Each structure stands twice: as structure tokens, then as C-alpha cells.
N, C-alpha and C positions, 0 to 999 in steps of 0.2 A: 545500413547504420541507423541507429536510433539515439537521439539525445533526450535525456530526461531531466527535468528540473522540479524539485519539490518545493513547496511553500506551505505556510500555515501553522508551523510548529510554534511552541511557546510554553509559557508557564501557566498552569491552571490549577485550581484547587480540587481536592477530592470531590467527586460527584459532578464535576463540570464537564463541559463539552468542548471539542475542537474539531475543525474540519481541515484535513490536509488535502492539498491539491498537487497533482503531478502533471506538468505540461510536457507533451512529447513533440518532437520534430524529427524530420528525416523520412524514414519509411512510412508508408500509408498506415495511419493509426488503427484503422478498422481491420487491418490484416493480422493483428497479433493480440494475444491475451496479455493481461496486466496483473501484476501482483504487488502486494505490500508486505514488507518484512520489517522487523525491528531487531535492534541489538542493544542490549544493556551492557555496561562495563563488566568485563570478565565473563561474559556469557556468549553462547553461540548465537548466530543470527537465526531468528525465529520467524516462521511463517505466520502471517497475520490474516491475509485475505487475498483472494484472486477473483478475477472476472474474465469470462471468455470474450471472444472477439465481438460477438453480437450483443453482449450484455444480457443474454438470456439466462445465464447461469452464474451463480456466485458460490464461493467456498470460503470457509472461515476456520481459523485455528480455534481449538477448544477454549482457550482462555479469553477469547474476545467474542465468541458467538453470543448473539443476543444483545450486545452492547455496541458493536461496530457495524457499519454498513459501507460496503464498497459499491461504487457506481462509476459509470463512465459516460462521457458525452463525446461521441465520435465526431460531431460537427465542430467541437472546440478542441479536439485532440487532447483531452484532459481526462484523467481518472481521479476520483475523489475517495477519501476515507473519512466518513463521519464517525467520530468517536464520542460516545455518550457514557455517562456513569463512570467516569475515569477513576482509576485507582492508583495508588503509589506504585504498584508493580507494573503499571503501563509506562512508567518512565523509561525512555530509551531513545536511541536515534532511529528514526523511521525512514525506510528507503522504499522507493517504488522501483519496479523492475519490469522488463519486457520479455515475454516468452514468445519468441518468433518461430517456434517449431510449428509443424503442421497439425499437432494434436488439437482435437476439439476441446479437450478438457485441460485447463492450465495446470502446470505442475505446482506442487506444494513444497518441493525441495529447491533450495537456492541454486542448485546445479542446473535446474531447468531454465534459468533465466540468463540471457546472454548480455543484456544491457541493464545498467543500474544508474540511478541518480546519485547525487552527492549526499543526500540525506538531510533530514531536518530534525532538530531536537525537540522532544516533547518531555516536559517535566511536570509531574503531578505532585503537588505539595499537600501534606496532611496537616 
């Protein structure tokens, strides 16, 4: 079992930055990959970023590449999403998720993730 709690969402102006955090508990944090997804009203849940267990490899969705950075601190059982140059289309509920499979490369599909946090709202105002 893995429990995930996101924090750090809020209201920010276009071009601003936010850093989301996701604190994990339960199963050993360094044993599984982590991902971030987002979902806007009326839209499908979208892959944002993922990081493997050892933090050596990261993956990004096309719409955030170059603006967002995923990182993790295994000593603190926390994964982060640094979001820069925010746009109105980044407005969504953001979720962290745990991929507990044995794959070395984390999934980019939501079906790859067995555990999810409750989400945190990010609103970018123009």
C-alpha cells in the first residue's frame, strides 16, 4: 500500500511558477517510480511527467517539456514538480501517482499507476 498527499497548488499569474510536492508513505519510496498527471474540467487525465526509482531518468509530456521539472528526494519520501512559465492551459487538478510495477521505465499511461493522491488545484490566471 502507498499513500500519497499532494501540496503546493494555488493561483498564479501567467508566466509565474509553482512547485508541487507529493509526500509518500507506506511501501519503501525508493522501490517505485512516480508520476504526475493533470485533469482539466471536461478533459481526460493527461500525463505530465514521470521519474524512475533512482531519479536517473525523467520523462515529460509534450505540452510541458522545457517548462516543468520532476525530481524526487528518496530520503524525504517526496516527489516534486517545478512548474515554470505557466500558461492558462496549465490550469487543472494535478495528481501524483505511484507506479509499483517492476518496469525500469515508468509508464506514461494512467493505467500504469496503482496509487493516486487526492490532487491539488493549479489555476493560472491571464
